[in-house]
N, C-alpha and C positions, 0 to 999 in steps of 0.2 A: 157441582162443588165450587166453593172458591178457591181464590188462588192460595191462599195461606193453609188449606186443609184443614179447616175449623169446623165448616159448615156444608152439609150436602143437602139438597133438597129432592123430594122423594114426591112424587104426584102431587107438588105444590106445598107439602109440609117440609119444613125446616128441621134438620136433624144435627145437633153438633155432636160431629165423629165421636168425640172421649166417649159419648154416652153407649156407643155400640161395644166396646171393651168393658164398660160398667155394667152391659147386661148379662155379658158372659159370668163376669164375675159373680153378681148376683145369683145366678142359677147355681154356679159351683157352690157357693156357701149355703145355699137352702139344700143342694145335695149332701153336703156334707154334714148337716146338720140332721138329715133323714138317715143317714149312714150310723151317724152317734147315736141316734134314737131307737134304732132298729137293733143295735149291739147293746143299749141299755146298761152299759158299763159291765157287762158281764165277763168282758176280755180287753187286755189292752188292745190299741188301735196302733199299735207299732206295727209297721208292716218291715219285712227284710228289704235292705237298701238294694235297688232296683241292681246297682251292680254287683251284687252277689249273685244273682239268678242267671241261669243259663239259658241259651236258646240253641238248641241243634238244628240249623238249616238243612242238613242232609238227612236228618231223621222224616221219611214219608211214611211210617207206618201209619194204618188207620187208628183214629183215638191220639195221636199225640198231641200235645203243646206243651209250650214251656211250663205250665203249672204242674207236670208230670214229671218233672226232671227230679233225679236224686238227691234232694236237696232236705235236710233234717228239719232245717228251720224253716223252711216254705212247706213241708207237709204237715209239721205242728199247728202252723200258724192257718192253714186250710181248714183243718179237722178242729180246731180250738172249741169254737162256737157249739159246734155239733156236739163236742164231749159234755160240755156245760149244761145243756138243754136236756142232754141223755139222763143226767143225775138228778134234772127239775120232775117230778113227779105231774107237776101241773101241765107241764109239755109233753113228757112220755110215760104213760100210763105202764101200771106194774105188768100187763098183758103185752108190753110192747108195741102199742099202738101209739101213734103221735094224737095228739089233741086236736082235731079238724078246726076248730073255730081259731085257735093261737097261728098254727100253720097257713090258715087261709088270709088271717090278718098280716102275717109276715110276708107272706108272697104277694099282697097287694102292695105294699110299702117297697118291696124289693123290684115289683115291676115299674113303680114309679120314679124309683132312680134310675132302672135301666131307661127309662123314657128320657129323663134328664142327661144320661150321659149321650144319647142318641142325638139328644139337642146339641150338646156341648162338642161333640164329635163333627157335627154336621157345620157348626158355625165357626169352630176355632181350631180346626187343624188343618188349615190352607182353605184353597177355593171350595166352595162348598160342592159337594157330589150329589149327583142325581140320585134319587131314590132308588131306582132299579140295582145300582151298585152298591147301595149300602145295605140294601134289604136283607140278603144271603150273606154275610160276611161270616163265615165260620170260626171260631177258636179252635176247634182241634181238627185234625185231618180228617177226610173222609176218604172211601175207594175212590181212587183215582182224582182225589181234589183236595188241594193242600190247604190249611187254615190260612185265616188272614190276619191274623193277629201276632205279631213277631216283637223283641225287645231288639231295639237298637239304639247300642249307646246308651245313655239315659232316659230314651223315650220309648213309646211303644209306637210300633208302626203299624198301619192299617192299610193293606194290601189289596186291592179290589179291582175289579174287573172290567174291561171295556169291550164295548160290541158282543157281548154274550161269549166271553173266553175264560179259560181255566188259569186259575193261579198257580205256580208251581214255584217253590223258592228254594233254590239249589245252592251248593258252594263248590266252588273249583279248588277251594283252600283253604287252609284255616287263617288267612289274611285277606280273600275276598269271597263276594256272594254276589248273587245277581237273582233277578226276578225274571222267571221264563214265562211268557204267557203263551200257551197254546190255543190255536183255534182250527177249526174247520171250514173255515173261511175260504173260498178259491184265490182269495187275494193274499192268502198268509200273511195278514198285516199282523204282529202280535204288539200288543201294548199292555203296559202297566200303570198303575195310579197308585201312588203312595201317600198317604196321609201320617203326620207326626203331631203329638201331643206336645203340652207346655209343661213345666215342671209341676204346676198344683192340677192340673188333670190328669197327670201322670200318675200322681199319687191317690187321687180318687178313684182311677181305673183299678189300680192297684188294691186297694181295700176292698172292690166291689169282686174283685176276681179271687182275690186271696183269701177274706172273710166271709163272703157272702155267697158265693157261687156254690159250692159244698151244699149248704142246709138249702139252698133253693132247688137242687138237683134231688135232695132226698125228700124234701117236702113235696114236690111235686109228683114224685112216683108214689108217695102213700095217699095222695088224693086220686092217684089213679090217671093223672095227668100224662101229656105226652112227653116223651124224653127228647123232644126236638129242642128243648133249651140247653142241650148238652152240646147242641151243633151251631147253635145259630146266637152270635153276640147279642142280636137286637131280637127281644121275644115277647109275648104280649098272651093274658088268657091262661095262666099257670103252664106256660110253654107250650101252649097248644099248635101255636103258629108263630113265623118268624115277623119281625115289624118293619115297617118302613117309613118313610119320610110323611105319608099321610098322616099317622098317630101325632106328629108333632106339629101339625098343621094349625088347631084350635091352641094348643098351650104357647105357641110362639106368637100369635096374632093377640091373644090377653096378654101375654107378659110385655110384648112391645107396645101396645096400647096404654099399659099401665105405667111402664118406663118411658117413652118416647113420645106418648101424648096422641099417636095414629096407630092402628093394626099394620103390621107387615105382613106379607104372606110369604110362603115358602118361595116364592117365583120372585117375587118383590127382592127379597133376600139375596137369591143367588145373584140378581143383576145388579144390586147394590153393592156386593162384593165384587164381582169383576170391575165394575166402573173406580170403586177405590182402588184397585190392584192396578189397573191402567193408568190412574192419573198418579201414584205411588211409583210406578214402575217397577212393579215388583217382578216382572219376569226375569229369569237368569239367562246372561245373554252367554249362548255356547259355542260364539263363534262364527266363521264363516259358513259351516256346513248349515244350511237350512233346509236340510232334508227330513226332519222329524217332526213330531207334534210337541210342541213344549211341555214341561211339567206343569206349569199354570193352568193350560187349556185341558189336560188329561186331568188334573185334580176337579176340574169344574164340569168335568164330563162329557167334554165335547171335542172333537177333533179341529185342529187348528185350521184347517182348511173352512170349519164354520165361522171360526173366528175372523178369517178373513174377510168373510163376507158380512160380521156384525160388529166385528171390534177392529178390522184394520190391521193385522197383525201377519207375521211371516207363517206359511205353512211348513211344517214338519212331518217326517213320519221314520219309525224305525222298527225292527224287530226285537233284539235283546237288551234288557236294561242291565249295564254292569253296576258294580259296586258306584261308581261315579255317577251314573245315572240315578241311582238312589240318593244320593248325596245331594244333587239337583233339586230332587224332590223335598229334602228335606230344608234346604236352604229356601226354597218357596214357601215352605210351613212355617218358617223361623221368621222369614220377612213378614209375612202377612200377620201372624202374631203380635211382632213389633210394631211395625210401621202403618198397618190399619186397625186392628185392634188394640194398639197402643198397651201390650202386656208387656210386662218384664221378663 
């Protein structure tokens, strides 16, 4: 990396730093076009403002997510596309059966949109997480497991697991909340990882969740597919299984080869993001208490002990993440988006 933070060299390949954020915006624009094409002018693409959406952190009931909150505008928007398609006999026949050809084509495009959301969430929500942590993020609560997608201010917050732990988001009062990670580990080290979206990605996510998720569920069931699509944020094969970073390996390499002039692997991007963050000193200083894993290292799916060996930073560890700790993750994500990806 040059001293002016203008150009990096990766395996001998020069890369202008501005092209990293440009690639993110390219994927985002392409995905927005796919969402618009899928809706095909049938309904308005206006979504309820995120400030009007509620998320009850204390609700641990199986099946709950913020999408199920008692909000008339939200619920009408979630069912609007289905209502329109139900009245179209080319989509739903008089016998009540959905047109298999049209629903399969819809799901194919929806799966590609979901894949792009996985790519963008991996690349642009802070330090890129490991595949095992992103693979099974759940949208709704399951028995004994809380969901991993929350509204936090004007952003979406993805809460993932570290070292095979179970995420539970609770609230002590109306003014404070914390992420609590349970583990059966004998060390009892509970760790939390939070990634945050930026405004344009928040909008894209909400369009997908509000306009497309309900039709995806109904069409998947009509084709006899798995209902896992209801549980896993990232899915493939008509919801037959959850998705992971392996799914974006080839798209990432093709995209970077086109935009950057050389293919970038998932591992290469992981190290590039880390190197850029270290260069820009993204790590948020928490003061003299060096007893915790840093938000930056946890976002990247490693303990700070590992970073001591690989990136020469101080070791941290802690059990419970208070609201202030969540804010540290948020600041880490925002600084990554602004200072590394150069996004406004």
